[in-house]
C-alpha positions as CSV (number, residue, x, y, z in Angstrom):
1,M,-140.1,251.2,-117.1
2,Y,-143.6,251.3,-115.8
3,K,-144.4,249.5,-112.5
4,Y,-148.1,249.4,-112.8
5,L,-148.8,249.5,-116.5
6,F,-147.9,246.9,-119.1
7,G,-148.2,246.7,-122.9
8,P,-149.9,247.8,-124.9
9,V,-150.5,244.4,-126.2
10,P,-152.6,243.1,-129.1
11,S,-155.3,241.4,-127.0
12,R,-157.2,238.3,-128.1
13,R,-160.4,240.2,-127.5
14,L,-159.7,243.9,-127.0
15,G,-157.5,245.0,-129.9
16,V,-154.5,247.1,-128.7
17,S,-154.9,247.1,-124.9
18,L,-152.9,248.9,-122.2
19,G,-153.0,246.9,-119.0
20,V,-153.3,248.6,-115.5
21,D,-152.2,246.3,-112.7
22,L,-153.9,247.1,-109.4
23,V,-152.5,244.6,-106.9
24,P,-149.1,243.2,-106.1
25,K,-148.1,239.8,-107.5
26,K,-150.0,237.8,-106.4
27,V,-152.8,238.9,-104.2
28,C,-156.0,237.2,-105.1
29,S,-159.3,235.8,-103.7
30,I,-158.6,232.4,-105.4
31,D,-155.6,230.2,-106.3
32,C,-156.5,228.7,-109.6
33,V,-154.6,225.5,-110.6
34,Y,-154.3,226.9,-114.2
35,C,-153.2,230.5,-113.4
36,E,-150.5,231.7,-115.8
37,V,-149.4,234.4,-113.3
38,G,-148.4,231.8,-110.8
39,K,-149.4,230.7,-107.3
40,T,-151.3,233.0,-105.1
41,T,-149.0,234.3,-102.4
42,K,-151.7,236.3,-100.4
43,L,-155.1,234.7,-100.5
44,S,-157.5,237.4,-99.4
45,V,-161.1,238.7,-99.7
46,T,-160.3,242.0,-98.0
47,R,-160.2,245.1,-100.1
48,E,-157.2,247.3,-99.3
49,D,-155.2,250.3,-100.6
50,Y,-152.7,247.9,-102.2
51,I,-151.5,250.5,-104.7
52,S,-152.3,254.2,-104.2
53,S,-154.4,255.8,-106.9
54,D,-151.8,258.6,-107.2
55,K,-149.2,256.2,-108.3
56,I,-151.4,254.7,-110.9
57,K,-152.5,258.2,-112.2
58,T,-148.9,259.4,-112.5
59,E,-147.9,256.4,-114.7
60,L,-151.1,256.8,-116.8
61,E,-150.5,260.5,-117.3
62,H,-146.9,259.8,-118.4
63,Y,-148.1,257.1,-120.8
64,F,-150.8,259.2,-122.4
65,K,-148.3,262.0,-123.1
66,N,-145.6,259.8,-124.6
67,N,-147.4,256.9,-126.4
68,P,-150.1,256.2,-129.0
69,Q,-153.6,255.8,-127.8
70,P,-154.7,252.2,-127.2
71,D,-158.1,250.8,-128.1
72,Y,-158.8,249.8,-124.5
73,I,-157.5,250.6,-121.0
74,T,-157.8,247.2,-119.3
75,I,-158.1,247.1,-115.5
76,T,-156.5,243.8,-114.5
77,A,-153.9,242.6,-112.0
78,S,-151.3,240.1,-111.0
79,G,-154.2,238.9,-108.9
80,E,-157.7,240.2,-108.5
81,P,-158.2,243.9,-109.3
82,T,-161.4,244.4,-107.3
83,L,-159.4,243.8,-104.1
84,N,-157.9,247.3,-104.6
85,S,-160.1,249.7,-102.7
86,N,-159.0,252.6,-105.0
87,L,-160.6,250.8,-108.0
88,G,-163.5,253.3,-108.4
89,E,-161.3,256.4,-108.3
90,I,-158.9,255.0,-110.9
91,I,-161.7,254.1,-113.2
92,R,-163.2,257.6,-112.9
93,F,-159.7,259.1,-113.6
94,V,-159.3,257.1,-116.8
95,K,-162.9,258.0,-118.0
96,Q,-162.3,261.7,-117.3
97,T,-158.8,261.8,-118.8
98,K,-159.5,259.7,-121.9
99,P,-163.3,259.6,-122.4
100,E,-162.8,258.4,-126.0
101,V,-161.0,255.2,-124.9
102,S,-163.0,252.2,-123.8
103,V,-162.3,250.7,-120.3
104,A,-162.5,247.0,-119.6
105,L,-162.2,245.1,-116.3
106,I,-160.9,241.6,-116.2
107,T,-162.1,240.0,-112.9
108,N,-162.6,236.5,-111.4
109,G,-166.0,237.8,-110.3
110,T,-165.8,236.5,-106.8
111,L,-166.3,239.9,-105.1
112,L,-169.3,241.0,-107.3
113,H,-171.6,240.1,-104.4
114,D,-170.3,243.3,-102.7
115,S,-172.4,246.3,-103.6
116,K,-169.4,248.6,-103.1
117,V,-167.5,246.7,-105.8
118,R,-170.5,246.8,-108.2
119,E,-170.7,250.6,-107.6
120,A,-167.0,251.1,-108.2
121,I,-167.1,249.4,-111.6
122,K,-170.4,250.7,-112.9
123,D,-168.9,253.1,-115.4
124,V,-166.6,250.7,-117.3
125,D,-167.6,249.8,-120.8
126,L,-166.9,246.0,-120.6
127,V,-166.5,243.5,-117.8
128,L,-165.0,240.1,-118.3
129,P,-165.8,237.9,-115.3
130,S,-164.8,234.3,-114.9
131,L,-167.0,231.2,-114.4
132,D,-165.1,228.0,-114.3
133,A,-167.3,225.7,-112.3
134,G,-170.9,224.7,-112.2
135,T,-170.7,223.1,-108.7
136,E,-169.2,223.8,-105.4
137,E,-166.9,220.8,-105.7
138,A,-165.4,221.9,-109.0
139,F,-165.1,225.5,-107.7
140,R,-163.0,224.2,-104.8
141,R,-160.9,222.0,-107.0
142,I,-160.2,224.4,-109.9
143,N,-160.2,227.8,-108.3
144,R,-159.1,226.9,-104.7
145,P,-160.9,229.9,-103.2
146,H,-160.3,231.7,-99.9
147,K,-162.0,229.9,-97.0
148,D,-164.6,232.7,-96.6
149,L,-165.7,232.6,-100.3
150,D,-169.1,231.0,-100.6
151,F,-169.9,229.5,-104.1
152,K,-173.6,230.4,-104.0
153,Q,-172.8,234.0,-102.9
154,Y,-170.3,234.2,-105.8
155,I,-172.9,233.1,-108.3
156,Q,-175.5,235.4,-106.9
157,G,-173.1,238.3,-107.2
158,L,-172.7,237.5,-111.0
159,I,-176.5,237.4,-111.3
160,D,-177.0,240.6,-109.4
161,F,-174.3,242.4,-111.3
162,G,-175.8,241.4,-114.7
163,K,-179.1,242.9,-113.7
164,E,-177.6,246.3,-112.6
165,F,-174.7,246.8,-115.1
166,T,-175.5,248.7,-118.3
167,G,-172.3,247.9,-120.2
168,K,-171.2,244.7,-121.9
169,I,-170.5,241.4,-120.1
170,W,-168.3,238.8,-121.7
171,L,-168.4,235.7,-119.5
172,E,-165.2,233.7,-119.7
173,V,-165.3,230.0,-119.0
174,F,-161.9,228.2,-118.7
175,I,-162.2,224.6,-119.8
176,L,-159.7,222.3,-118.1
177,P,-159.8,218.7,-119.2
178,G,-160.3,216.4,-116.2
179,Y,-161.6,219.2,-114.0
180,N,-164.8,220.7,-115.5
181,D,-165.4,219.0,-118.9
182,S,-167.6,216.0,-117.7
183,E,-171.2,216.0,-118.9
184,K,-172.4,216.6,-115.4
185,E,-170.2,219.6,-114.8
186,L,-170.9,221.1,-118.3
187,S,-174.7,220.7,-117.6
188,E,-174.4,222.6,-114.3
189,L,-172.3,225.3,-116.0
190,K,-175.0,225.7,-118.6
191,K,-177.6,226.2,-116.0
192,L,-175.6,229.0,-114.4
193,I,-174.8,230.6,-117.7
194,L,-178.5,230.9,-118.4
195,K,-179.0,232.7,-115.1
196,I,-176.3,235.3,-115.7
197,R,-176.9,238.2,-118.1
198,H,-174.2,238.2,-120.7
199,D,-173.4,239.4,-124.2
200,S,-171.0,236.6,-125.0
201,V,-169.6,233.4,-123.5
202,Q,-165.9,232.9,-124.3
203,L,-164.2,229.6,-123.9
204,N,-160.6,229.7,-122.9
205,T,-158.1,227.0,-122.0
206,L,-154.5,226.5,-120.8
207,D,-151.9,228.1,-123.0
208,R,-149.1,228.8,-120.6
209,P,-147.7,226.9,-117.5
210,G,-150.2,226.5,-114.7
211,T,-149.5,226.3,-111.0
212,I,-149.5,222.5,-110.8
213,A,-147.9,219.8,-113.0
214,N,-149.6,217.6,-115.6
215,L,-152.3,220.0,-116.7
216,R,-153.2,220.3,-120.3
217,G,-155.2,222.6,-122.4
218,A,-158.3,221.5,-124.2
219,T,-158.0,221.0,-128.0
220,Q,-160.0,223.1,-130.5
221,D,-162.1,219.9,-131.1
222,E,-162.8,219.6,-127.4
223,L,-163.8,223.2,-127.1
224,Q,-166.1,222.8,-130.1
225,Q,-167.6,219.8,-128.4
226,V,-168.5,222.0,-125.4
227,I,-170.3,224.4,-127.7
228,D,-172.1,221.6,-129.4
229,F,-173.1,220.1,-126.0
230,W,-174.4,223.4,-124.6
231,K,-176.3,224.5,-127.8
232,L,-176.3,228.1,-126.5
233,D,-176.2,231.4,-128.5
234,H,-173.2,233.7,-128.4
235,V,-170.6,231.1,-127.4
236,E,-167.2,231.4,-129.0
237,I,-163.7,230.0,-128.7
238,I,-161.1,232.6,-128.0
239,A,-158.5,232.6,-130.7
240,K,-154.9,233.6,-130.2
241,A,-153.9,237.0,-131.3
242,K,-152.7,237.0,-134.9
243,Q,-149.1,237.9,-135.8
244,G,-148.9,241.2,-137.5
245,N,-147.9,244.8,-137.5
246,N,-148.6,246.5,-134.2
247,E,-147.4,250.0,-135.0
248,Q,-150.5,251.6,-133.4
249,G,-149.5,250.5,-129.9
250,S,-145.9,249.5,-130.1
251,R,-143.3,250.9,-127.8
252,K,-139.7,251.6,-128.6
253,D,-138.2,250.6,-125.2
254,T,-138.3,246.9,-126.0
255,E,-136.3,245.6,-123.0
256,N,-138.6,247.4,-120.6
257,A,-141.7,246.2,-122.4
258,I,-140.5,242.7,-122.2
259,L,-139.7,242.9,-118.5
260,E,-143.1,244.4,-117.8
261,T,-144.8,241.6,-119.6
262,V,-142.9,238.5,-118.4
263,S,-143.0,239.8,-114.8
264,R,-146.7,239.1,-114.9
265,R,-146.9,235.9,-117.0
266,P,-144.4,233.7,-118.8
267,C,-144.2,234.2,-122.5
268,T,-142.5,232.4,-125.5
269,L,-140.6,234.2,-128.2
270,E,-143.7,233.9,-130.4
271,D,-145.8,235.5,-127.7
272,L,-143.5,238.4,-127.3
273,T,-143.1,239.1,-131.0
274,T,-146.9,239.2,-131.3
275,I,-147.2,241.5,-128.3
276,L,-144.4,243.9,-129.5
277,G,-145.1,243.8,-133.2
278,M,-141.5,243.1,-133.9
279,C,-139.5,240.4,-135.8
280,D,-138.2,237.3,-134.0
281,Y,-134.5,238.4,-134.4
282,E,-134.9,241.8,-132.7
283,V,-136.9,240.3,-129.8
284,S,-134.5,237.4,-129.5
285,K,-131.6,239.8,-129.2
286,C,-133.3,241.6,-126.3
287,L,-134.2,238.3,-124.6
288,D,-130.6,237.1,-124.8
289,A,-129.4,240.4,-123.3
290,L,-131.9,240.2,-120.4
291,V,-130.8,236.6,-119.7
292,E,-127.2,237.7,-119.8
293,K,-128.1,240.5,-117.3
294,N,-129.7,237.8,-115.1
295,L,-133.0,239.6,-115.2
296,I,-135.1,236.8,-116.7
297,E,-134.8,233.0,-117.0
298,T,-136.2,230.3,-119.2
299,I,-138.5,227.4,-118.4
300,E,-139.2,224.4,-120.6
301,Q,-142.9,223.6,-121.2
302,E,-144.8,221.5,-123.7
303,R,-145.5,224.5,-125.9
304,G,-141.9,225.5,-126.0
305,V,-139.4,227.7,-124.1
306,F,-141.0,230.3,-121.9
307,Y,-139.3,233.4,-120.5
308,Q,-140.2,234.7,-117.0
309,S,-138.8,237.0,-114.4
310,K,-136.2,235.7,-112.1
311,E,-137.5,234.8,-108.6
312,G,-137.3,237.9,-106.5
313,E,-136.9,240.3,-109.4
């Protein structure tokens, strides 16, 4: 079982994607109300050697020797990956070892005002930064940032990064009804989007349990209304990954793959069958075995029964 890698998974946006987790769960610069990973346990804006580059490299080398090649190596985290001070070294290693595989970075974007962060990620092929708020008030309410994070500085970092970076930028906006879907907030979001260089704006919404109760995801109609209101080019609704054969990236150690996945975010049986490219029956058998071993537990949510790691596991 890998400690710092997970997947590969059929990503909504990146095809078959191998995730690389760069910080412990859950070290982050923000504590979003909607986060599917869970509540932030260490709120920080300080870059540290959270996980050594040697440990990441060792797992990547083993994976490359024993598994099919993914479409993307996705730098992410059970928190914010740019907080890892080894980020640049790890990206260089991936690019040198597998130059034919694209590298993506999923980030909340709050540290892009730091020139050292921008330098560390300059060689990735694709960056997916987040922008959930058009105003300071909404930023504080939705993202619940570290006290030292300044909203204007965060936005300027996104703008500066867009001017310097030569790869693709897919700007993700998470629509949360009651938080950032008013006409005022959407208008302010549009103003900021127009200032940030991007190749695509991707609308996302709640699909798994958030960190507080009584949240709901936007409907497809509501997301389409946002697109209609903005009247911007290159805005799309992110669709769920389609069910299908995932032989290109599938792994045979099903129980380990399940544990690696649900340790980072809760998943339904449907989620896991999609990720693993296996039938419901086979995945269900493994889930039952893991529950019996007391390694995972279930939680009831509106979308169904979710499986997640036991607290402390």
